[in-house]
KEMAR-16140 format. One record per atom (N, C-alpha, C, O): residue number from 0; residue in one letter; atom name; x, z, y. Coordinates in steps of 0.2 Angstrom, whole numbers, plus 5000, padded with zeros to 4 digits. Atoms other than C-alpha are relative to their C-alpha. Layout:
N
+-----+-----+------+------+------+------+
:   n : res : atom :   xx :   zz :   yy :
+-----+-----+------+------+------+------+
: NUM :   A :   CA :    X :    Z :    Y :
...
+-----+-----+------+------+------+------+
This chain:
59
+-----+-----+------+------+------+------+
:   n : res : atom :   xx :   zz :   yy :
+-----+-----+------+------+------+------+
:   0 :   M :    N : 4998 : 5005 : 4996 :
:   0 :   M :   CA : 5029 : 5056 : 5006 :
:   0 :   M :    C : 4995 : 4994 : 5000 :
:   0 :   M :    O : 4992 : 4993 : 4994 :
:   1 :   H :    N : 5005 : 5005 : 5000 :
:   1 :   H :   CA : 5017 : 5042 : 5011 :
:   1 :   H :    C : 5003 : 4993 : 5001 :
:   1 :   H :    O : 5008 : 4993 : 5005 :
:   2 :   Y :    N : 4998 : 5007 : 5000 :
:   2 :   Y :   CA : 5020 : 5024 : 5008 :
:   2 :   Y :    C : 4995 : 4995 : 5002 :
:   2 :   Y :    O : 4989 : 4996 : 4999 :
:   3 :   A :    N : 5005 : 5006 : 4999 :
:   3 :   A :   CA : 5011 : 5008 : 5015 :
:   3 :   A :    C : 5002 : 4995 : 4995 :
:   3 :   A :    O : 5008 : 4993 : 4995 :
:   4 :   V :    N : 4999 : 5006 : 5005 :
:   4 :   V :   CA : 5009 : 4995 : 5001 :
:   4 :   V :    C : 4996 : 4994 : 5002 :
:   4 :   V :    O : 4990 : 4995 : 5003 :
:   5 :   G :    N : 5004 : 5006 : 4998 :
:   5 :   G :   CA : 5005 : 4978 : 5007 :
:   5 :   G :    C : 4998 : 4996 : 4993 :
:   5 :   G :    O : 5002 : 4996 : 4988 :
:   6 :   L :    N : 5003 : 5004 : 5006 :
:   6 :   L :   CA : 4995 : 4967 : 4994 :
:   6 :   L :    C : 4996 : 4994 : 5002 :
:   6 :   L :    O : 4994 : 4994 : 5008 :
:   7 :   R :    N : 5004 : 5006 : 4999 :
:   7 :   R :   CA : 4987 : 4951 : 4992 :
:   7 :   R :    C : 4995 : 4999 : 4994 :
:   7 :   R :    O : 4997 : 5000 : 4989 :
:   8 :   L :    N : 5005 : 5000 : 5006 :
:   8 :   L :   CA : 4971 : 4950 : 4982 :
:   8 :   L :    C : 4994 : 4995 : 5002 :
:   8 :   L :    O : 4991 : 4996 : 5008 :
:   9 :   N :    N : 5005 : 5004 : 4999 :
:   9 :   N :   CA : 4958 : 4936 : 4981 :
:   9 :   N :    C : 5001 : 4996 : 5007 :
:   9 :   N :    O : 4996 : 4996 : 5011 :
:  10 :   E :    N : 4999 : 5003 : 4994 :
:  10 :   E :   CA : 4966 : 4926 : 4995 :
:  10 :   E :    C : 5000 : 5004 : 5007 :
:  10 :   E :    O : 4999 : 5001 : 5012 :
:  11 :   R :    N : 5001 : 4995 : 4994 :
:  11 :   R :   CA : 4965 : 4941 : 5007 :
:  11 :   R :    C : 5006 : 5004 : 5000 :
:  11 :   R :    O : 5008 : 5007 : 4995 :
:  12 :   S :    N : 4994 : 4996 : 5000 :
:  12 :   S :   CA : 4980 : 4951 : 5013 :
:  12 :   S :    C : 4997 : 5007 : 5003 :
:  12 :   S :    O : 4992 : 5007 : 5007 :
:  13 :   G :    N : 5002 : 4993 : 4997 :
:  13 :   G :   CA : 4979 : 4970 : 5017 :
:  13 :   G :    C : 5006 : 5005 : 4998 :
:  13 :   G :    O : 5011 : 5003 : 4995 :
:  14 :   H :    N : 4995 : 4995 : 5003 :
:  14 :   H :   CA : 4988 : 4986 : 5014 :
:  14 :   H :    C : 4996 : 5007 : 4999 :
:  14 :   H :    O : 4991 : 5008 : 5002 :
:  15 :   V :    N : 5003 : 4993 : 5001 :
:  15 :   V :   CA : 4984 : 5004 : 5008 :
:  15 :   V :    C : 5006 : 5005 : 5001 :
:  15 :   V :    O : 5012 : 5003 : 5000 :
:  16 :   V :    N : 4995 : 4995 : 4999 :
:  16 :   V :   CA : 4993 : 5020 : 5011 :
:  16 :   V :    C : 4999 : 5005 : 4994 :
:  16 :   V :    O : 4994 : 5007 : 4992 :
:  17 :   V :    N : 5001 : 4995 : 5006 :
:  17 :   V :   CA : 4997 : 5031 : 4995 :
:  17 :   V :    C : 5006 : 5005 : 5001 :
:  17 :   V :    O : 5011 : 5004 : 5004 :
:  18 :   D :    N : 4995 : 4995 : 5000 :
:  18 :   D :   CA : 5006 : 5047 : 4993 :
:  18 :   D :    C : 5004 : 5000 : 4993 :
:  18 :   D :    O : 5001 : 5000 : 4988 :
:  19 :   A :    N : 4996 : 5001 : 5006 :
:  19 :   A :   CA : 5020 : 5045 : 4980 :
:  19 :   A :    C : 5007 : 5003 : 5002 :
:  19 :   A :    O : 5009 : 5004 : 5007 :
:  20 :   E :    N : 4993 : 4997 : 4999 :
:  20 :   E :   CA : 5038 : 5052 : 4977 :
:  20 :   E :    C : 5005 : 4994 : 5002 :
:  20 :   E :    O : 5009 : 4996 : 5006 :
:  21 :   D :    N : 4996 : 5005 : 4998 :
:  21 :   D :   CA : 5046 : 5035 : 4980 :
:  21 :   D :    C : 4996 : 4993 : 5000 :
:  21 :   D :    O : 4990 : 4993 : 4998 :
:  22 :   A :    N : 5004 : 5006 : 4999 :
:  22 :   A :   CA : 5042 : 5017 : 4984 :
:  22 :   A :    C : 4998 : 4996 : 4993 :
:  22 :   A :    O : 4993 : 4993 : 4993 :
:  23 :   L :    N : 5002 : 5003 : 5007 :
:  23 :   L :   CA : 5042 : 5011 : 4965 :
:  23 :   L :    C : 4993 : 5003 : 4998 :
:  23 :   L :    O : 4989 : 5000 : 4996 :
:  24 :   F :    N : 5006 : 4997 : 5002 :
:  24 :   F :   CA : 5029 : 5024 : 4961 :
:  24 :   F :    C : 4994 : 4998 : 5004 :
:  24 :   F :    O : 4988 : 4998 : 5002 :
:  25 :   A :    N : 5006 : 5002 : 4996 :
:  25 :   A :   CA : 5018 : 5019 : 4976 :
:  25 :   A :    C : 4998 : 4993 : 4998 :
:  25 :   A :    O : 4992 : 4992 : 4998 :
:  26 :   A :    N : 5002 : 5007 : 5002 :
:  26 :   A :   CA : 5018 : 5001 : 4971 :
:  26 :   A :    C : 4997 : 5000 : 4993 :
:  26 :   A :    O : 4992 : 4997 : 4992 :
:  27 :   L :    N : 5003 : 5000 : 5006 :
:  27 :   L :   CA : 5014 : 5006 : 4953 :
:  27 :   L :    C : 4993 : 5003 : 5000 :
:  27 :   L :    O : 4988 : 5001 : 4996 :
:  28 :   K :    N : 5007 : 4997 : 4999 :
:  28 :   K :   CA : 4999 : 5017 : 4959 :
:  28 :   K :    C : 4995 : 4994 : 5002 :
:  28 :   K :    O : 4990 : 4994 : 5000 :
:  29 :   V :    N : 5004 : 5005 : 4998 :
:  29 :   V :   CA : 4992 : 5002 : 4968 :
:  29 :   V :    C : 4999 : 4995 : 4995 :
:  29 :   V :    O : 4993 : 4993 : 4994 :
:  30 :   K :    N : 5001 : 5005 : 5005 :
:  30 :   K :   CA : 4995 : 4990 : 4954 :
:  30 :   K :    C : 4995 : 5003 : 4994 :
:  30 :   K :    O : 4992 : 4999 : 4991 :
:  31 :   R :    N : 5005 : 4996 : 5005 :
:  31 :   R :   CA : 4986 : 5003 : 4942 :
:  31 :   R :    C : 4993 : 4999 : 5002 :
:  31 :   R :    O : 4989 : 4998 : 4998 :
:  32 :   D :    N : 5007 : 5000 : 4997 :
:  32 :   D :   CA : 4971 : 5003 : 4953 :
:  32 :   D :    C : 4997 : 4993 : 5001 :
:  32 :   D :    O : 4991 : 4992 : 5000 :
:  33 :   Q :    N : 5002 : 5007 : 4999 :
:  33 :   Q :   CA : 4971 : 4984 : 4957 :
:  33 :   Q :    C : 5005 : 4996 : 4996 :
:  33 :   Q :    O : 5009 : 4993 : 4999 :
:  34 :   P :    N : 4995 : 5004 : 5004 :
:  34 :   P :   CA : 4980 : 4975 : 4943 :
:  34 :   P :    C : 5000 : 4993 : 5002 :
:  34 :   P :    O : 5006 : 4990 : 5000 :
:  35 :   D :    N : 4999 : 5007 : 4998 :
:  35 :   D :   CA : 4976 : 4958 : 4950 :
:  35 :   D :    C : 5003 : 4999 : 5006 :
:  35 :   D :    O : 5005 : 4993 : 5008 :
:  36 :   A :    N : 4997 : 5000 : 4994 :
:  36 :   A :   CA : 4984 : 4962 : 4966 :
:  36 :   A :    C : 5007 : 4998 : 5000 :
:  36 :   A :    O : 5011 : 4999 : 4995 :
:  37 :   F :    N : 4993 : 5002 : 5000 :
:  37 :   F :   CA : 5001 : 4954 : 4971 :
:  37 :   F :    C : 5003 : 5004 : 5006 :
:  37 :   F :    O : 5001 : 5004 : 5012 :
:  38 :   I :    N : 4997 : 4996 : 4995 :
:  38 :   I :   CA : 5012 : 4967 : 4980 :
:  38 :   I :    C : 5005 : 4996 : 5004 :
:  38 :   I :    O : 5009 : 4993 : 5001 :
:  39 :   T :    N : 4996 : 5004 : 4996 :
:  39 :   T :   CA : 5020 : 4960 : 4995 :
:  39 :   T :    C : 5006 : 5004 : 5003 :
:  39 :   T :    O : 5011 : 5002 : 5005 :
:  40 :   Y :    N : 4995 : 4996 : 4997 :
:  40 :   Y :   CA : 5029 : 4975 : 5002 :
:  40 :   Y :    C : 4999 : 5007 : 4999 :
:  40 :   Y :    O : 4993 : 5009 : 4998 :
:  41 :   V :    N : 5001 : 4993 : 5000 :
:  41 :   V :   CA : 5032 : 4994 : 5001 :
:  41 :   V :    C : 5005 : 5003 : 5005 :
:  41 :   V :    O : 5011 : 5001 : 5005 :
:  42 :   R :    N : 4996 : 4997 : 4995 :
:  42 :   R :   CA : 5038 : 5004 : 5015 :
:  42 :   R :    C : 4997 : 5007 : 5002 :
:  42 :   R :    O : 4992 : 5009 : 5000 :
:  43 :   R :    N : 5003 : 4994 : 4997 :
:  43 :   R :   CA : 5037 : 5022 : 5022 :
:  43 :   R :    C : 4995 : 4999 : 5005 :
:  43 :   R :    O : 4996 : 4995 : 5009 :
:  44 :   Q :    N : 5005 : 5000 : 4995 :
:  44 :   Q :   CA : 5022 : 5025 : 5032 :
:  44 :   Q :    C : 5003 : 5001 : 5007 :
:  44 :   Q :    O : 5007 : 5005 : 5009 :
:  45 :   N :    N : 4998 : 4999 : 4993 :
:  45 :   N :   CA : 5024 : 5022 : 5051 :
:  45 :   N :    C : 4994 : 5002 : 5004 :
:  45 :   N :    O : 4989 : 4999 : 5004 :
:  46 :   R :    N : 5006 : 4997 : 4996 :
:  46 :   R :   CA : 5013 : 5033 : 5061 :
:  46 :   R :    C : 4997 : 4996 : 5005 :
:  46 :   R :    O : 4991 : 4995 : 5006 :
:  47 :   R :    N : 5003 : 5004 : 4994 :
:  47 :   R :   CA : 5012 : 5023 : 5077 :
:  47 :   R :    C : 4998 : 4993 : 4998 :
:  47 :   R :    O : 4992 : 4991 : 5000 :
:  48 :   G :    N : 5002 : 5007 : 5002 :
:  48 :   G :   CA : 5011 : 5005 : 5069 :
:  48 :   G :    C : 4994 : 5001 : 4995 :
:  48 :   G :    O : 4990 : 4996 : 4996 :
:  49 :   D :    N : 5006 : 4999 : 5005 :
:  49 :   D :   CA : 4999 : 5011 : 5055 :
:  49 :   D :    C : 4994 : 5002 : 5003 :
:  49 :   D :    O : 4988 : 5001 : 5001 :
:  50 :   A :    N : 5006 : 4998 : 4996 :
:  50 :   A :   CA : 4988 : 5019 : 5068 :
:  50 :   A :    C : 4996 : 4994 : 5003 :
:  50 :   A :    O : 4990 : 4994 : 5004 :
:  51 :   R :    N : 5003 : 5006 : 4997 :
:  51 :   R :   CA : 4985 : 5002 : 5076 :
:  51 :   R :    C : 4996 : 4996 : 4995 :
:  51 :   R :    O : 4991 : 4993 : 4997 :
:  52 :   H :    N : 5003 : 5004 : 5005 :
:  52 :   H :   CA : 4980 : 4994 : 5060 :
:  52 :   H :    C : 4999 : 5005 : 4994 :
:  52 :   H :    O : 5002 : 5005 : 4989 :
:  53 :   P :    N : 5001 : 4995 : 5005 :
:  53 :   P :   CA : 4972 : 5007 : 5049 :
:  53 :   P :    C : 4999 : 4997 : 4993 :
:  53 :   P :    O : 4996 : 4992 : 4993 :
:  54 :   P :    N : 5000 : 5003 : 5007 :
:  54 :   P :   CA : 4974 : 5004 : 5030 :
:  54 :   P :    C : 4993 : 5003 : 4997 :
:  54 :   P :    O : 4990 : 5007 : 4999 :
:  55 :   V :    N : 5005 : 4998 : 5005 :
:  55 :   V :   CA : 4961 : 5006 : 5016 :
:  55 :   V :    C : 5003 : 5006 : 4997 :
:  55 :   V :    O : 5009 : 5006 : 4994 :
:  56 :   A :    N : 4998 : 4994 : 5003 :
:  56 :   A :   CA : 4963 : 5024 : 5009 :
:  56 :   A :    C : 5001 : 4999 : 4993 :
:  56 :   A :    O : 4996 : 4996 : 4990 :
:  57 :   A :    N : 4999 : 5001 : 5008 :
:  57 :   A :   CA : 4970 : 5024 : 4991 :
:  57 :   A :    C : 5003 : 5007 : 4998 :
:  57 :   A :    O : 5007 : 5010 : 5001 :
:  58 :   E :    N : 4997 : 4994 : 5003 :
:  58 :   E :   CA : 4974 : 5039 : 4980 :
:  58 :   E :    C : 4997 : 5001 : 4993 :
:  58 :   E :    O : 4999 : 5006 : 4990 :
+-----+-----+------+------+------+------+
């Protein structure tokens, strides 16, 4: 399952899409890669909405 994880890092907001079993693992994967980031949200990937605003790939 793919999750969109919103984050704030260095006064900039963004989101990444990660493949994880559930939302907690998705947030932990992003936090592992970017420990200074502040996680703002985690949700299942929305194909239509995420296509309009492509994320930074993470894995």
